C-alpha positions in Angstrom: 42.9 45.5 103.9 46.1 45.6 102.1 46.3 43.5 98.9 48.7 40.6 99.3 50.6 38.7 96.6 49.6 35.5 98.2 46.0 35.9 97.3 46.7 36.0 93.5 47.7 33.0 91.5 51.0 33.1 89.7 51.5 31.9 85.9 54.1 32.1 83.4 52.6 32.5 79.9 49.5 31.1 81.4 51.0 28.0 83.2 51.1 27.9 86.9 54.5 28.6 88.7 55.6 28.7 92.3 57.6 32.0 92.3 58.2 35.0 90.3 61.0 35.0 87.8 64.2 37.0 88.6 64.8 38.1 85.0 63.7 40.7 82.5 60.2 40.5 81.1 56.7 41.8 81.0 53.9 41.0 83.4 50.1 41.2 83.3 47.7 41.9 86.2 44.4 40.1 85.6 41.1 40.4 87.6 37.9 38.5 87.6 37.1 36.6 84.4 40.6 37.3 83.2 40.0 41.0 82.8 43.3 42.7 81.9 44.0 45.3 84.4 47.7 46.2 83.8 50.7 45.5 81.6 54.2 46.4 82.7 57.8 45.6 82.1 61.0 45.3 84.2 64.6 44.1 84.0 63.7 42.1 87.2 60.2 40.9 87.3 60.1 39.8 90.8 61.3 43.1 92.3 59.0 45.2 90.0 55.8 43.2 90.7 56.5 43.3 94.6 56.9 47.0 94.3 53.3 47.3 93.2 52.1 45.6 96.4 54.3 47.8 98.4 52.9 50.9 96.7 49.3 49.6 97.3 49.7 50.0 101.1 48.5 53.6 100.6 44.9 54.4 99.6 44.6 55.4 95.9 44.6 54.2 92.3 47.3 51.7 92.9 45.6 50.0 95.9 42.3 49.9 93.9 43.9 48.1 91.1 45.9 45.6 93.2 42.8 44.8 95.2 41.2 43.7 92.0 44.2 41.4 91.0 43.4 37.8 90.8 46.2 36.5 88.7 49.8 37.6 87.9 51.0 36.4 84.6 54.8 36.7 83.7 56.5 36.5 80.2 60.2 36.3 80.6 62.3 38.0 78.1 66.0 37.8 77.0 66.6 41.5 78.0 65.2 44.9 78.4 64.9 45.7 74.6 62.6 42.7 74.0 60.6 43.6 77.1 60.1 47.2 75.9 58.9 46.0 72.5 56.4 43.5 74.0 55.1 45.9 76.6 54.4 48.5 74.1 52.7 46.1 71.6 50.6 44.5 74.4 49.3 47.8 75.7 48.2 49.0 72.2 46.7 45.5 71.3 45.1 44.5 74.6 44.2 47.9 76.0 44.6 47.3 79.8 42.2 49.1 82.0 44.9 50.8 84.3 47.5 51.7 81.6 47.1 55.3 80.7 50.2 55.9 78.4 50.8 54.2 75.1 47.2 52.8 74.9 45.9 54.4 71.7 47.3 54.2 68.1 46.6 57.5 66.4 47.0 58.3 62.7 49.8 60.9 62.5 50.9 63.2 59.9 54.5 64.3 59.0 56.2 66.7 56.7 57.8 65.3 53.5 60.2 67.2 51.5 59.2 67.4 47.7 60.3 69.4 44.7 58.3 72.6 44.4 58.3 75.6 41.9 61.6 76.8 40.5 63.5 74.1 42.2 62.8 75.0 45.8 61.9 72.3 48.2 58.5 72.3 49.8 57.5 70.4 53.0 54.2 68.9 52.4 52.0 67.3 55.0 51.5 63.5 54.4 49.8 60.8 56.5 52.5 58.6 58.2 51.6 55.1 57.2 54.3 52.4 57.3 55.6 50.8 54.2 54.5 53.9 52.2 55.8 57.2 53.9 59.1 56.0 55.2 61.0 55.5 52.0 62.7 58.8 52.7 63.3 61.0 55.7 60.1 62.7 57.2 60.0 65.5 59.6 57.9 65.9 62.8 54.8 64.0 64.0 51.5 65.8 63.9 47.9 65.1 64.8 46.7 66.6 61.5 47.7 68.1 58.2 47.0 71.6 59.5 48.9 71.0 62.6 51.9 70.3 60.4 51.4 73.3 58.3 50.9 75.5 61.3 54.3 74.3 62.6 56.0 75.0 59.3 54.6 78.6 59.2 56.0 79.2 62.7 59.4 77.8 61.5 59.3 80.2 58.5 58.6 83.1 60.7 61.3 82.2 63.1 64.0 81.4 60.4 63.2 83.9 57.8 62.0 81.2 55.3 59.7 82.2 52.4 56.0 81.0 52.7 55.7 81.7 49.0 58.4 79.3 47.8 57.2 76.7 50.5 53.7 76.7 48.7 52.0 78.2 51.9 51.3 81.7 50.3 50.3 82.5 46.8 50.7 85.6 44.6 53.2 87.3 42.2 56.3 89.1 43.2 57.9 89.1 46.6 56.0 87.7 49.5 54.4 89.8 52.2 57.0 88.7 54.8 59.9 90.0 52.5 58.2 93.4 52.5 58.4 93.3 56.2 62.0 92.2 56.1 61.1 88.8 57.7 61.9 86.7 54.6 65.5 86.6 53.3 64.3 87.0 49.8 64.0 83.6 48.0 60.9 85.0 46.5 62.8 88.0 45.2 65.8 86.3 43.7 68.0 87.2 46.7 68.5 83.7 47.9 69.0 80.6 45.8 67.1 77.3 46.0 70.3 75.7 47.4 70.5 78.3 50.2 66.9 78.2 51.1 66.6 74.4 50.9 69.6 74.2 53.3 68.1 76.5 55.9 64.8 74.5 55.6 66.5 71.3 56.3 68.4 72.7 59.2 65.1 74.2 60.6 63.6 70.7 60.5 66.6 68.7 61.5 65.7 68.0 65.1 62.3 66.8 64.1 63.7 64.2 61.5 62.0 60.8 61.3 64.6 58.5 59.7 63.8 56.4 56.7 64.0 52.7 57.4 67.7 52.0 57.0 67.4 48.4 55.6 66.3 47.2 52.2 63.6 45.0 53.8 62.5 43.3 57.1 65.2 42.4 59.5 65.8 40.0 62.5 67.2 41.7 65.6 69.0 39.1 67.7 69.1 39.9 71.5 71.0 37.5 73.8 70.8 37.2 77.5 73.9 38.4 79.4 73.4 35.7 82.1 70.4 33.4 81.6 68.2 33.0 84.7 65.8 29.9 85.1 62.9 30.1 82.8 64.6 33.0 80.8 65.2 32.5 77.1 68.9 32.7 76.1 68.2 34.6 72.9 65.3 36.4 71.3 64.7 37.1 67.5 62.8 40.4 67.1 61.1 40.9 63.6 61.0 44.5 62.6 60.1 46.0 59.1 59.7 49.8 58.3 60.0 50.6 62.1 57.1 48.2 62.8 57.5 45.6 65.3 56.0 42.3 64.1 56.9 40.0 66.9 59.5 38.0 68.8 60.5 34.4 68.6 62.9 31.9 70.2 64.0 30.4 66.9 65.3 32.3 63.9 63.5 30.0 61.6 60.1 31.1 63.0 61.2 34.7 63.1 62.3 34.6 59.4 58.9 32.9 58.5 57.0 35.8 60.2 59.2 38.3 58.5 58.5 36.9 55.0 54.9 36.3 55.4 52.5 38.4 53.3 51.9 41.9 54.7 48.7 42.9 56.3 46.3 45.0 54.4 46.5 48.8 54.5 43.4 49.0 56.6 45.1 47.0 59.3 45.6 49.1 62.5 49.1 47.7 62.9 50.2 49.7 59.8 49.7 53.0 61.7 53.1 54.5 62.6 54.0 53.7 66.2 56.2 56.5 67.6 56.8 54.6 70.8 58.2 51.5 68.8 60.1 54.0 66.6 61.9 55.4 69.7 62.6 52.0 71.3 64.0 50.6 68.0 66.1 53.7 67.2 67.7 53.8 70.6 68.5 50.1 70.3 70.0 50.6 66.9 72.1 53.6 68.0 73.5 51.8 70.9 74.3 48.7 69.0 72.6 46.4 71.6 71.6 43.7 69.1 72.8 41.8 66.1 71.1 42.6 62.8 70.3 39.9 60.3 68.6 40.0 56.9 65.2 38.1 57.2 65.6 36.4 53.8 69.2 35.4 54.0 69.8 35.4 57.9 73.2 36.9 57.1 74.6 39.5 59.5 74.0 43.2 58.3 75.8 46.3 59.0 74.1 48.6 61.4 74.1 52.1 59.7 72.8 53.8 62.8 75.5 52.7 65.2 76.4 55.7 67.2 74.1 58.0 65.2 72.5 60.9 67.0 71.1 63.0 64.1 67.3 62.2 64.6 64.9 62.3 67.5 
């Protein structure tokens, strides 16, 4: 028997509705006892939800999920940007049964450039925790410190960088790679710190994680191009240090959330969220939202408009 939408109750933010919204937003499929089965997003909720039922005509995982659906809950959003942020946060916070991607937050490591011996920069592994590790640019995302070091060693071999001045090899005199003509000679006085540092930065450039470009938390205002029934005309998204804090219909509530005392460092929400970083970076580059300071509500310049220099 094919699952049918008519067998599921429809709600919008928990309140009964007669039909699915025709706007952007996120949706939740819930089973018996309100077990969360799946969270998704779309720029057109009705079309996307109906497509799940169409796909469930064929036996498989989709059909099993849709047979278990008792209720479909919708959360209209102003646009795709807010829907992406809310979907990502909901999946990580609520851990739906059938969402495979984006479910787990992982402690990640990155490479931070610090001053080393004789003025040469070194790329040292650092655990990537928001509000602490993003004051300056970082490079790469790794599962462990050793993973970061292994990647750096491979870059050194490929680009002729010196493991000794990078702090990954110890000893006196030229490094072993220089004797094999695989190092350009920073350890032997044949390359200056400026030259070696420049090549190190270039080698890491395509892995750059940008430092937070604002002095504090910001409110990112998104407005609906053409508001549909039940759709908010604008959303105020609160973001600090690439961390999505929440979305609000009124800027006063958004500002209060932005200025609230920060969570403790043991809070899981402080783990760097790569998915949120990518969503936010894409929006800032494309200039899809207006940026306001959380403390003053004054418009801020977007320094990343049109930028393409980081992943």
